[in-house]
N, C-alpha and C positions, 0 to 999 in steps of 0.2 A: 155652527161652525163646520160640522161634518157635511151638512148639505152643501155649503159653499165650496168645500174641498171637492166634493163629488162633481159639482157643476163645472168647476175648473178643470178637473180631470177629463170629464166628458168633452168639454170644449177643446182641450188640448188634443185629445184623441181624434176628435172630429176634424180638427184642422190638420193634424198629422195625416189622417186618412185622405183628406182632400188633396194635400200636397202630393202624396204618393199616387193618387189617381190622376192628378194633372201631369205628373211626371210620366206615367204610363201612357197617357194620351199623347203627350209630346213625343214620346218614342215612336208611337204609331205614325204620327204626322211626319216626323223626320224620315222614317223608313219609307213612307209613301213618296216624299220629295226626292230622296236618294234614288229610289227605284225609277221614278219618272226621268230624272236626269241621266241615269245610266241608259235607259231606253232611248232617250233623245240623242245621246252621244253616239250610240251604236247604230241607230237606224234613222235618226232625224224625225221620228214619229212621237206624237203624244200617246198616252195610254189609250185614249178613246179611238184614235186613228188606227192603232195597232189592233184593237178589238174589232173594228169594222173590217179592216183588211183580213184578219184571221177568219172572220165570219164569211166574207166573200170567197176566200180561198177554200173554205170547207164545203162549199155548195157548187154544184155543176152549173146551175142557172139561177143566179141570185138576182132578185129585184130589190130596189131600195125599200119597198114595203116589207119584204121578208126580213131584211136586215134590221129594220126599225123594230119590227115585232120581236125578233129573236133577242135583241139587246135591250128592249124596253126604252129605246130612244125615240124622240119625235121624228117625223118624216123630215121636217126642216133641218134638224140636227144632222141626220144622215146625209141630206143633200149637201150641207156645208162641209162635212167631213169627206164625202166622196169627191167634191170639187177639189179639195186640197190633195187628196190621194191621186187624183187625175193629174193635177199640176206637177206632182212629184214623179209622174210616170209609173206609178205603182198599180193603177187600175185603169180599165177602160169601160166606157159605156157604149152599148150598141142597142139599136132599136130592135125590139122583138120582131121576129118574122110573123108570129101569129097575131100580135096586137101592136100595131105601130105606135100606140100611145104609151107603151111600156118600154122601159129600158132594162137591159140585162147587164149586170156588172160582172166583170171577170178580172182576176189579178194577172198582172204582167210579170215577166221575169224579174225585173228589179223589185217588185212587191214580194215575190216568192223568196228572193234573196234576203230582203229585210226581215221577213218572218223567220227564216232559218237562222239568221244572225242575232235576232233579238234575245236579250237576256230574259230569264224567267221573270214574269211580272208577279208582283205581290198578290194580286187577286187570284192568280192561278194557284200559287202555293197555298194561299189562305183557303180557297175553295176545296182543294184536295185534302188538306188537313182537317178542315171543318167537317167535311163529309164523313171522316173517320171517327168523329166524336159521337158518343151516345146521344140519342135524340133529346133526352132531358137536358144535357149539357149545352147542346145547340140552342135549345129554347131559353135556357138561362142566360146565355151570352146575348142572344137577340134581345131579351127583355132588359138586360143591363144597358146595352148600347142604345136601345130606344129611350130608356129613362135618361141616359146621359144626353141624348139629343134634346129631350124636353128640358132638362136642367139648363141647357145652353140656348134655349129658345130657338132651336134649329129643327123642330119637329115638322114644320111646314115648308121647309126648303126642299125643292124638287132636286132629287139626286139620282143619278144612274147607278147601277151596281158596279161601281168602278172606284178603285183606290187611286184617286188623283185629286189634287186640290184646286186645279185650274178649271176654267170654263171647259165644258165638254167639247164644244165645237170650235175651240181656238185653233188658229191655223199653224201657229208655231209652238214648239215645245217651250216650257218655262225655263 
């Protein structure tokens, strides 16, 4: 009788903890969605487009390869995002004077304005706050999130370091 009661209590606690964990995960997903919508409403950009634009603006002479390497995006993804940023009039591509096979990316005034007007992105806030945590706590969070990804069969999904639920190279904000 005691054993059955203990199992029932453990089962109840486990399901309670699962519910609380799912609620916390849902809050993270909702915060991501709200942040993406706020960015889109203010600038017309997706989070990945904002990241690429910010990375181009931060460099004097950016090449697509440099941007892909810095953001851990594929070259094809960067090409698709830069195409969209160029359509919006936020960046320009120019052939390199030294190597005609290479393009140099630079931001244009509308792109600079979009960056200046963009609300804080969740990944920026997260990164700043995460960096202030002790290393043991950072490792604990990483381990827990990696385990969560495994529990959800998401460990093999390719993902950029970006808090956004849509496709990385989509042309329109969600």
